[in-house]
PATORDO-213966 format. One line per field, with one value per residue (C-alpha): residue in one letter; x, y, z. Coordinates in steps of 0.2 Angstrom, whole numbers, plus 5000, padded with zeros to 4 digits. Example, Ala and Ser with C-alpha at 12.3 -4.5 7.8 and 13.67 -1.06 7.14 Angstrom:
residues 2
residu: A/S
east: 5062/5068
north: 4978/4995
up: 5039/5036
//
This chain:
residues 589
residu: M/S/S/G/E/N/A/G/K/R/G/L/V/V/P/A/R/R/Q/V/G/R/W/V/R/E/S/R/T/G/L/V/G/L/A/V/L/I/G/A/G/A/G/L/G/A/V/V/F/R/W/L/I/T/S/F/T/H/V/F/S/G/H/A/D/Y/S/D/A/G/R/A/A/H/S/W/F/P/A/L/G/P/W/F/L/L/L/A/P/A/L/A/G/L/I/Y/G/P/L/V/H/R/F/A/P/E/A/R/G/H/G/V/P/E/V/M/Y/A/V/A/E/R/G/G/R/I/P/V/Q/V/S/V/V/K/A/L/A/S/A/L/T/I/G/S/G/G/S/V/G/R/E/G/P/I/V/Q/I/G/S/A/L/G/S/A/L/G/R/A/A/R/L/P/E/S/R/L/R/V/L/V/A/C/G/A/A/G/G/I/A/A/T/F/N/A/P/L/A/G/P/F/F/A/M/E/L/I/L/R/D/F/A/A/E/S/F/G/A/V/V/L/A/S/V/T/A/S/V/V/G/R/A/V/L/G/N/A/P/F/L/D/L/P/P/F/T/L/R/N/P/V/E/Y/L/L/F/V/A/L/G/L/V/V/G/A/C/G/V/L/F/T/R/V/L/Y/W/I/E/D/L/C/D/R/L/W/R/G/P/E/W/L/R/P/A/V/G/G/V/F/L/G/G/L/L/L/A/L/P/Q/M/Y/G/V/G/Y/P/V/L/Q/N/A/V/E/G/K/Y/V/F/G/F/L/L/V/L/M/A/G/K/I/V/A/T/S/L/T/I/G/I/G/G/S/G/G/V/F/A/P/S/L/F/I/G/A/M/A/G/T/A/F/G/I/A/V/H/A/W/F/P/S/A/T/A/S/P/G/V/Y/G/L/I/G/M/G/A/A/F/A/G/S/A/R/A/P/I/T/A/V/I/V/L/F/E/L/T/G/Q/Y/S/V/I/L/P/M/L/T/A/I/V/I/A/T/A/V/S/R/A/L/S/R/D/T/I/Y/T/L/K/L/R/R/R/G/I/D/L/D/N/H/P/S/G/R/R/L/A/G/T/K/V/S/A/V/T/E/P/L/P/E/P/L/R/E/D/L/P/L/E/L/A/A/H/A/L/A/L/S/G/H/G/I/L/P/V/I/D/E/D/G/R/Y/Q/G/C/V/T/A/R/A/V/A/E/A/V/A/E/D/H/V/G/Q/V/G/D/L/A/E/L/P/P/L/V/T/G/D/S/T/L/A/D/A/L/D/A/L/G/Q/A/P/G/T/G/L/P/V/L/T/G/T/D/E/L/T/G/W/V/T/H/Q/S/V/L/S/A/L/E/P/A/A/A/S/R
east: 5107/5119/5117/5132/5122/5107/5115/5122/5107/5099/5113/5109/5091/5094/5105/5093/5079/5089/5092/5074/5068/5081/5075/5057/5062/5075/5073/5059/5055/5050/5040/5032/5029/5020/5009/5003/4999/4991/4980/4975/4970/4961/4952/4945/4941/4930/4921/4917/4913/4900/4893/4892/4882/4871/4867/4863/4852/4842/4841/4836/4825/4820/4827/4842/4841/4827/4831/4821/4808/4795/4789/4787/4786/4799/4796/4798/4786/4775/4762/4773/4771/4785/4786/4800/4812/4810/4818/4831/4845/4841/4843/4860/4867/4864/4877/4889/4889/4898/4908/4916/4918/4926/4938/4942/4934/4944/4931/4917/4914/4919/4936/4947/4953/4959/4968/4976/4981/4989/4999/5004/5008/5010/5021/5007/5002/4985/4979/4976/4958/4952/4949/4938/4929/4926/4919/4906/4902/4901/4890/4878/4876/4872/4862/4851/4847/4862/4864/4883/4894/4905/4920/4927/4926/4935/4948/4951/4951/4963/4974/4974/4980/4994/5000/4999/5010/5022/5025/5026/5040/5048/5047/5054/5039/5043/5037/5024/5016/5016/5009/4994/4990/4992/4978/4966/4968/4964/4949/4943/4946/4938/4923/4919/4927/4938/4956/4961/4951/4959/4977/4972/4961/4976/4989/4979/4970/4981/4999/4994/5010/5013/5031/5035/5039/5024/5012/5019/5017/4999/4993/5000/4989/4974/4975/4977/4962/4952/4956/4951/4935/4930/4934/4921/4910/4909/4915/4898/4900/4897/4881/4872/4868/4863/4873/4873/4878/4880/4869/4878/4895/4886/4883/4900/4893/4880/4892/4903/4886/4883/4901/4897/4880/4885/4902/4892/4881/4898/4903/4887/4885/4903/4895/4879/4888/4899/4885/4874/4888/4891/4874/4873/4887/4879/4862/4869/4872/4873/4886/4894/4891/4872/4872/4869/4856/4845/4850/4845/4826/4828/4836/4822/4809/4818/4818/4801/4797/4809/4814/4825/4838/4841/4858/4869/4856/4864/4847/4839/4854/4854/4834/4837/4851/4839/4826/4813/4810/4804/4812/4805/4807/4826/4828/4819/4831/4847/4841/4836/4853/4864/4853/4851/4872/4874/4864/4870/4888/4882/4874/4890/4887/4902/4902/4909/4905/4910/4894/4883/4893/4889/4871/4870/4878/4867/4852/4857/4864/4848/4838/4850/4848/4828/4828/4839/4832/4814/4822/4832/4824/4833/4850/4854/4856/4846/4844/4853/4870/4869/4866/4881/4893/4886/4891/4909/4907/4900/4914/4926/4917/4917/4933/4944/4952/4949/4960/4951/4933/4937/4944/4932/4917/4924/4926/4909/4900/4911/4905/4919/4908/4906/4924/4926/4911/4915/4932/4925/4912/4925/4938/4924/4918/4935/4938/4922/4926/4943/4935/4920/4931/4948/4945/4938/4926/4941/4953/4941/4937/4955/4958/4943/4954/4969/4977/4983/4989/4997/5007/5012/5025/5040/5031/5024/5041/5048/5034/5036/5055/5066/5080/5088/5089/5100/5111/5128/5144/5145/5157/5170/5161/5169/5172/5163/5179/5188/5195/5186/5203/5203/5185/5186/5199/5188/5173/5183/5190/5172/5163/5147/5147/5140/5146/5138/5146/5148/5153/5168/5156/5152/5133/5125/5125/5120/5128/5140/5139/5156/5147/5145/5163/5170/5160/5166/5186/5183/5176/5192/5180/5189/5180/5175/5164/5152/5148/5142/5132/5114/5100/5094/5078/5078/5081/5080/5083/5063/5061/5053/5061/5050/5053/5073/5071/5061/5073/5088/5078/5077/5095/5110/5123/5122/5118/5111/5115/5104/5099/5091/5076/5090/5101/5113/5123/5119/5124/5123/5109/5111/5101/5111/5107/5089/5086/5096/5082/5071/5082/5076/5057/5062/5071/5056/5044
north: 4918/4931/4950/4948/4935/4944/4958/4948/4942/4959/4964/4951/4955/4973/4970/4956/4969/4981/4968/4964/4983/4986/4971/4977/4995/4992/4975/4970/4955/4966/4975/4960/4955/4971/4971/4953/4960/4975/4965/4953/4967/4977/4962/4958/4976/4976/4960/4970/4986/4976/4967/4985/4991/4977/4977/4996/4993/4980/4991/5008/5000/4983/4976/4969/4982/4994/5001/4989/4986/4999/5010/4993/4998/4993/4977/4983/4998/4994/5006/5021/5012/5021/5038/5031/5036/5053/5049/5035/5046/5060/5047/5040/5058/5061/5047/5049/5068/5071/5055/5063/5080/5075/5062/5062/5077/5070/5055/5067/5065/5053/5050/5046/5065/5064/5048/5055/5072/5061/5052/5066/5080/5071/5057/5043/5049/5046/5045/5029/5033/5037/5019/5015/5032/5031/5013/5018/5034/5027/5011/5022/5034/5020/5010/5024/5028/5039/5038/5035/5021/5009/5010/5027/5023/5005/5015/5026/5011/5001/5016/5021/5003/5003/5020/5014/4999/5008/5022/5008/5000/5019/5016/5030/5041/5033/5016/5023/5029/5012/5005/5016/5011/4992/4997/5006/4991/4978/4987/4990/4971/4965/4973/4972/4953/4962/4958/4966/4982/4985/4988/4999/5011/5012/5015/5026/5037/5035/5033/5041/5030/5013/5010/4991/4989/4998/4988/4972/4976/4982/4966/4956/4965/4965/4946/4942/4954/4946/4928/4933/4942/4927/4915/4925/4931/4919/4920/4925/4940/4957/4958/4944/4949/4940/4938/4952/4951/4966/4964/4975/4984/4999/5000/5008/5023/5024/5018/5034/5044/5035/5040/5058/5059/5048/5057/5073/5066/5061/5079/5085/5073/5082/5100/5096/5087/5103/5115/5107/5105/5124/5127/5117/5126/5142/5139/5129/5141/5128/5117/5105/5090/5093/5097/5078/5075/5090/5089/5071/5075/5083/5067/5056/5067/5063/5044/5046/5051/5040/5026/5018/5030/5022/5017/5010/5003/4989/4980/4995/4995/4978/4980/4994/4984/4969/4981/4982/5001/5012/5027/5041/5032/5028/5047/5051/5037/5045/5063/5057/5048/5064/5074/5061/5058/5077/5079/5066/5071/5091/5087/5079/5061/5049/5038/5034/5043/5027/5017/5032/5035/5017/5020/5036/5028/5013/5024/5035/5021/5010/5026/5029/5010/5011/5026/5018/5002/5010/5019/5004/4989/4976/4984/4987/4977/4976/4993/4983/4983/5002/5002/4991/5002/5017/5011/5013/5028/5038/5033/5039/5054/5059/5051/5053/5035/5025/5010/5008/5010/4996/4984/4988/4985/4969/4963/4967/4959/4946/4953/4951/4952/4970/4974/4984/4995/4997/5004/5016/5024/5026/5034/5046/5049/5053/5065/5074/5076/5084/5096/5101/5101/5103/5092/5076/5073/5068/5082/5097/5094/5097/5111/5120/5120/5127/5110/5107/5088/5091/5106/5103/5115/5110/5111/5128/5134/5127/5136/5152/5154/5159/5151/5167/5166/5151/5153/5148/5154/5146/5134/5138/5134/5123/5132/5123/5120/5112/5094/5080/5075/5092/5092/5075/5083/5099/5087/5077/5091/5100/5087/5091/5078/5091/5108/5122/5124/5142/5148/5159/5174/5168/5162/5147/5133/5118/5106/5091/5078/5067/5052/5058/5063/5048/5037/5046/5046/5027/5025/5035/5047/5064/5079/5094/5098/5106/5090/5083/5097/5095/5107/5100/5109/5126/5135/5154/5165/5168/5149/5144/5130/5117/5119/5120/5103/5095/5100/5094/5078/5075/5081/5070/5077/5088/5104/5115/5133/5148/5158/5175/5177/5180/5165/5173/5163/5171/5156/5138/5129/5112/5099/5105/5123/5120/5108/5119/5132/5119/5118/5133/5127/5110/5117/5127/5113
up: 5081/5084/5080/5067/5058/5058/5050/5038/5033/5032/5020/5008/5008/5004/4988/4983/4983/4973/4960/4960/4958/4944/4935/4936/4931/4916/4909/4895/4905/4920/4910/4903/4921/4926/4910/4914/4932/4926/4913/4926/4939/4925/4920/4938/4940/4924/4931/4947/4939/4928/4944/4952/4937/4936/4955/4955/4941/4950/4965/4956/4942/4947/4930/4924/4909/4910/4893/4885/4900/4890/4906/4916/4937/4948/4954/4973/4971/4959/4966/4958/4941/4929/4939/4949/4935/4942/4959/4954/4946/4960/4974/4965/4963/4982/4984/4971/4970/4987/4984/4969/4975/4991/4986/4967/4957/4941/4942/4935/4917/4905/4910/4895/4892/4911/4906/4890/4900/4914/4900/4891/4903/4921/4916/4919/4937/4941/4959/4968/4974/4957/4953/4967/4967/4948/4948/4962/4954/4937/4942/4952/4937/4924/4936/4942/4923/4918/4898/4897/4893/4904/4894/4899/4918/4916/4906/4920/4933/4923/4920/4939/4943/4932/4937/4955/4951/4941/4954/4967/4957/4955/4936/4925/4916/4899/4907/4917/4902/4894/4912/4911/4893/4898/4912/4898/4885/4898/4905/4886/4882/4897/4898/4879/4877/4864/4866/4849/4853/4870/4862/4848/4858/4870/4856/4847/4859/4876/4870/4853/4848/4840/4847/4845/4864/4870/4858/4866/4883/4880/4869/4884/4896/4884/4882/4901/4904/4891/4899/4917/4910/4899/4913/4924/4912/4898/4880/4873/4859/4865/4852/4846/4828/4811/4798/4786/4767/4753/4736/4725/4723/4719/4737/4741/4735/4747/4761/4756/4758/4774/4780/4777/4785/4801/4803/4803/4817/4828/4827/4831/4847/4852/4850/4859/4873/4877/4873/4887/4898/4897/4899/4915/4922/4919/4926/4943/4957/4971/4978/4966/4978/4976/4958/4952/4964/4958/4940/4941/4942/4925/4917/4926/4916/4900/4906/4908/4891/4883/4894/4881/4886/4903/4905/4892/4880/4871/4870/4862/4850/4845/4842/4830/4819/4818/4810/4825/4823/4811/4802/4813/4830/4826/4824/4840/4848/4839/4846/4863/4866/4862/4874/4887/4887/4886/4901/4911/4909/4911/4929/4935/4931/4927/4912/4895/4878/4868/4869/4865/4850/4844/4850/4839/4824/4825/4825/4811/4801/4801/4797/4783/4778/4779/4766/4754/4754/4751/4736/4729/4737/4725/4726/4744/4758/4774/4784/4798/4789/4788/4806/4810/4800/4807/4824/4819/4807/4821/4834/4821/4818/4837/4843/4826/4829/4814/4817/4833/4825/4812/4825/4839/4827/4819/4837/4844/4828/4821/4803/4792/4777/4779/4782/4766/4766/4786/4781/4767/4779/4794/4783/4775/4793/4800/4785/4788/4806/4803/4791/4803/4819/4825/4841/4845/4859/4870/4865/4866/4885/4887/4876/4884/4900/4889/4886/4869/4868/4850/4857/4872/4881/4873/4856/4861/4864/4848/4839/4848/4844/4829/4823/4823/4843/4842/4827/4828/4819/4801/4798/4784/4767/4755/4738/4723/4715/4729/4725/4734/4744/4752/4755/4763/4776/4779/4782/4794/4805/4805/4815/4807/4794/4781/4776/4764/4747/4739/4721/4718/4720/4739/4733/4742/4729/4743/4755/4753/4765/4772/4767/4750/4747/4756/4744/4729/4734/4736/4719/4713/4707/4700/4702/4713/4728/4717/4708/4724/4731/4736/4743/4760/4767/4768/4785/4788/4801/4802/4803/4820/4831/4826/4807/4811/4820/4807/4794/4804/4804/4787/4783/4785/4798/4813/4807/4793/4786/4790/4775/4772/4759/4746/4749/4759/4772/4789/4803/4807/4816/4826/4836/4851/4849/4844/4860/4871/4870/4879/4894/4903/4900/4905/4922/4926/4928
//
């Protein structure tokens, strides 16, 4: 074959690659294809991650799940009795401490805040190595007794996969963020066998948006991950619970009280978590890579006193809602979980806080149910119903994600009979959380670093700049006695679609829009501009750009008059003038 023929073939290959790349980057079907691919990868990642946790749990405890073993000895070292618990977290810390410190410091902690930050502030860019390091570090933490959940790690693992594929395809940031959410949704769906919970978790907490295109891609990723997970792990429900029923409509008042109590417990969990983390930061003076090993000795002492805190603890959670624990012990387990999870994170462990919040809610809810059942035995349901609903209320109180709480709890339990009391308690818990705390368990971690997801750089600039700094000259106002035909001509020439109206003394009377005048003229309405004047949202020179942008969004046309406190017209503000104030900030980034 001649060199000319080879060059011709290469010339055909390059445009073909460009066309494929453009299809992936710009078309909806390309986004769908990537979402399915990420869902499959996240599903496989969840399977591998769960296998790693099971394997490390066998290695460090000699059991499939030590939380329900009752201080049993390690099957490999029976002579140690339960005292091996002092060594297991420390030995694991010697492995994952240097691993996290050297290769991916962001893999430390509970993971979800890092993903939220990457989506909000970094355009969805997450380092590739995070997924591998996070999987190993979290599996070692949980397998050796760390009292954390597996959902935070799998969210970070799936999100890192989505980010890697999106960057490989050179997607714009808007689509890269969607793929990160696809990875998060797929991880949640596969690890919990919950295809509905995944999308709502990703949309409500990661993207913080429910746009139609994003939602479709995230759902596809979640469904794909669930199919992969079920093909390998089976279709068994996450929790095997007996059916629950309600006895009396009056119980709804008790569920309001449950939301108040357990929602406050969710806020307490958030406060204790960061208080213990701060305490560990103040006390530790050695190298960071050694911190998990030294702190692991203290965690081991806690596990020795309360072995039910070993790992995620789902068997203990199920025992609680089935009524196998007494009131006092439920409170001990709740307090123990708060401290154990906080200590695990504080010493540098890696794992999620989603499952611990469910655990705390189950203990607090069941204890609440035992109390009210003792007072009103004939009018209340079994304590397990309150424990079941308490799971969602605690998550809503800590994460402030009520939609996710309802969907997750319904999918994890399959108990439709309690959907109404569940909604009641979760909404009340969310309201309590908002009243008691500005931040959630996820956003507080970022705020402590000076990052406010609700007020990112452009928002801070909008909030800090006054309208007087961007005021433009005022267009010629219309006299209120101006005939409509002349007003229509003036509006057409202005290009704003809206103009201020003044009376004969020059006092502001409102604004008139081109649409209102055109409709009146088309209907042969005989009148003056003052008849059609309306009052749009007020903008003054002291208003912030954020307020002005909000007012402009509510008003027709492209501008609004700027007034003083005495309703005197001083200028004009437009979408363009407000947005131009952001250009220097955007250029500096």
